[in-house]
C-alpha positions in Angstrom: -19.2 -2.0 -6.5 -21.6 0.1 -4.4 -20.0 1.6 -1.3 -21.9 2.0 1.9 -21.5 1.7 5.7 -22.6 -1.7 7.0 -24.1 -2.4 10.5 -22.8 -5.7 11.5 -25.3 -8.5 12.3 -24.6 -11.8 14.0 -21.2 -13.5 13.8 -22.9 -16.2 11.6 -23.7 -13.5 9.0 -20.0 -12.6 8.7 -18.5 -9.4 7.3 -19.6 -7.7 4.1 -17.3 -7.7 1.0 -14.3 -5.4 1.9 -14.5 -3.9 -1.6 -17.7 -2.1 -0.5 -15.8 -0.1 2.1 -16.2 3.7 2.0 -13.7 6.0 0.2 -14.3 8.8 2.8 -13.1 7.9 5.3 -11.0 5.5 3.3 -11.6 1.9 4.2 -14.4 2.2 6.8 -16.4 -0.9 6.1 -18.7 -1.5 9.1 -19.7 -0.5 12.6 -21.0 -2.5 15.5 -20.6 -6.1 16.4 -18.2 -7.3 19.2 -14.6 -8.0 19.8 -15.0 -11.7 20.6 -12.2 -14.0 19.6 -14.4 -15.6 16.9 -15.3 -12.1 15.5 -11.6 -11.1 15.4 -10.6 -14.3 13.7 -13.3 -13.8 11.1 -12.2 -10.2 10.5 -8.5 -11.0 10.0 -9.3 -13.9 7.7 -11.0 -11.4 5.4 -8.5 -8.6 5.6 -10.4 -6.5 8.0 -9.3 -5.0 11.3 -11.0 -3.0 14.2 -9.8 0.5 14.8 -11.6 3.2 16.9 -11.0 5.4 19.9 -12.6 5.5 23.3 -16.1 6.8 23.2 -16.6 5.9 19.5 -18.6 3.0 18.1 -16.7 -0.1 17.2 -15.4 0.4 13.6 -14.0 -2.1 11.1 -11.7 -1.2 8.3 -10.3 -2.5 5.0 -8.3 0.5 3.5 -7.9 0.9 -0.3 -4.2 0.5 0.1 -2.5 -2.0 2.4 1.1 -1.9 3.7 2.9 -5.3 3.9 6.4 -6.5 4.5 7.5 -9.3 2.3 9.8 -11.4 4.5 12.4 -11.5 1.7 12.4 -7.8 1.3 12.8 -6.7 4.9 15.5 -4.0 5.2 17.8 -4.1 8.2 19.8 -0.8 7.9 23.4 -0.5 9.0 22.4 1.5 12.0 19.9 -1.2 13.0 22.6 -3.9 12.7 24.9 -1.7 14.8 22.2 -1.4 17.5 21.8 -5.2 17.5 25.5 -5.7 18.0 25.7 -3.0 20.7 22.6 -3.9 22.7 22.8 -7.7 22.2 19.1 -8.0 23.0 17.5 -11.2 24.2 14.4 -12.0 22.2 11.4 -14.0 23.5 8.1 -15.2 22.1 4.8 -15.1 23.9 6.4 -14.7 27.4 4.5 -11.5 28.5 1.8 -10.6 26.0 -0.2 -8.5 28.4 2.9 -6.4 29.2 3.5 -5.8 25.5 0.0 -4.6 24.7 0.0 -2.4 27.8 3.3 -0.9 26.8 2.0 -0.2 23.3 -1.0 1.5 24.7 1.0 3.5 27.2 3.5 4.8 24.6 0.8 6.2 22.4 -1.6 7.5 25.1 0.7 10.4 26.0 1.7 11.3 22.4 -0.9 11.0 19.6 -3.5 9.1 21.6 -4.3 5.4 21.3 -6.9 3.1 19.6 -6.0 0.4 22.2 -9.0 1.0 24.3 -9.6 -1.0 27.5 -12.0 -3.2 25.5 -9.4 -3.8 22.7 -6.8 -4.6 25.3 -9.0 -7.2 27.0 -10.0 -8.7 23.6 -6.5 -9.2 22.4 -5.4 -10.7 25.7 -8.3 -13.1 25.4 -7.2 -13.8 21.8 -3.7 -14.6 23.0 -5.0 -16.9 25.6 -6.8 -18.8 22.9 -3.8 -19.0 20.6 -4.8 -16.4 18.1 -2.7 -13.4 19.1 1.1 -13.5 19.7 3.9 -11.2 21.0 7.6 -10.7 20.4 9.6 -9.2 23.3 13.0 -7.5 23.3 15.0 -7.5 26.5 18.0 -5.4 27.2 19.8 -5.9 30.6 16.8 -8.1 31.6 14.4 -5.2 31.1 11.6 -5.2 28.6 12.9 -2.7 26.1 10.5 -3.2 23.1 8.1 -5.5 21.4 5.1 -6.0 19.2 2.0 -8.1 18.9 -0.4 -9.3 16.3 -2.7 -12.0 15.0 -1.6 -15.1 13.1 -3.9 -17.9 11.8 -2.4 -18.6 8.4 0.9 -17.9 6.7 0.3 -14.2 7.3 1.2 -12.3 10.5 -1.2 -9.4 11.0 0.7 -6.8 13.0 -1.2 -4.6 15.4 1.2 -2.4 17.3 4.7 -2.1 18.6 6.6 -0.1 21.2 10.1 0.7 22.4 11.7 2.0 25.6 15.2 1.8 24.2 16.0 3.3 20.8 15.6 0.8 17.9 14.0 -1.9 20.0 10.7 -1.9 18.2 12.6 -2.3 14.9 14.6 -5.1 16.5 11.4 -6.8 17.5 10.2 -6.6 13.8 13.5 -7.9 12.5 13.4 -10.8 14.9 9.8 -11.6 13.9 10.8 -11.6 10.2 13.6 -14.1 10.8 11.4 -16.2 13.0 8.6 -16.3 10.4 11.1 -17.1 7.6 12.2 -20.2 9.6 8.5 -21.4 9.6 7.7 -20.8 5.9 5.4 -17.8 6.5 4.6 -15.5 3.7 4.4 -11.8 4.7 3.5 -9.4 7.5 0.3 -7.3 7.1 1.2 -3.8 8.5 -2.2 -2.3 7.8 -1.4 1.4 7.0 1.8 2.6 5.4 4.0 5.2 7.2 7.6 6.4 6.9 8.7 4.1 9.8 7.5 1.0 7.9 8.9 2.3 4.7 12.4 2.3 6.3 11.9 -1.4 7.0 11.1 -2.3 3.4 7.3 -2.2 3.5 5.4 -1.8 0.3 1.8 -0.7 -0.4 -0.7 -2.9 -2.3 -4.1 -2.0 -3.7 -6.9 -3.7 -1.7 -7.7 -6.2 -4.4 -4.1 -7.3 -4.6 -3.7 -7.6 -0.9 -6.9 -9.6 -0.5 -5.8 -12.0 -3.3 -2.4 -12.4 -1.6 -4.1 -13.0 1.7 -6.4 -15.6 0.3 -3.6 -17.4 -1.6 -1.7 -17.8 1.7 -4.7 -18.9 3.7 -6.2 -21.7 1.7 -3.8 -24.5 2.8 -3.4 -26.0 6.3 -0.6 -24.4 8.2 0.9 -25.6 11.5 1.1 -22.8 14.0 2.5 -24.9 16.9 5.8 -23.0 16.6 4.2 -20.1 18.6 5.3 -21.6 21.9 6.5 -19.5 24.8 10.3 -19.5 24.2 13.5 -17.6 23.8 15.0 -17.3 20.4 18.6 -18.4 19.9 20.7 -16.2 17.6 17.5 -14.3 16.3 19.5 -12.3 13.8 21.6 -15.0 12.3 25.3 -14.1 12.1 24.8 -10.4 12.7 25.8 -10.5 16.3 28.7 -12.8 15.8 30.5 -11.0 13.0 
């Protein structure tokens, strides 16, 4: 299939076929458009996500290889289990989305830089307000110690970013998310790009065509997302903290 860089038109025109994305840079599919909730919803339905830095044009990606965490294959290491027992974190859902995305932005801003521009931050907060984006929060001694956020509109949770202020608390957020999604018959977590951190948690990499087929297969049937209510999770790690 011919590869070329698309300039997005109207929302009604949709996105181009992800398989036409460039190989250099890998996965760059389109530029332009907007970050409206409707556009974000459309993108994630098609295995596409926005990623750019301040001062750059809005860019949309569908990389040739996609990292996912199959819920049944998540790996909670012995050290992570020890952290859960030691910290005994409190896990909440959708209680402070804006604080989570701000913390993700802040953590990266002073290290490798961040793609969470002011426009992205505003867009995902808006998506949260409209029920498209969700957060998981980890509390230690009543302080926000870690968390993550992402998009969910089918049986697939599309992870965007995570942070920690206490060691292992981003991993504890992911573990809690996995157990939460299992309870609600979700399929897998889209982690976008593979890295060693995700590999430790049991992530695997799929070629684009396999990922898109898996995404479509888990998006064709109606799925009740009403479980994403503001709440605190009881015993989020099963028997881990009671053994």
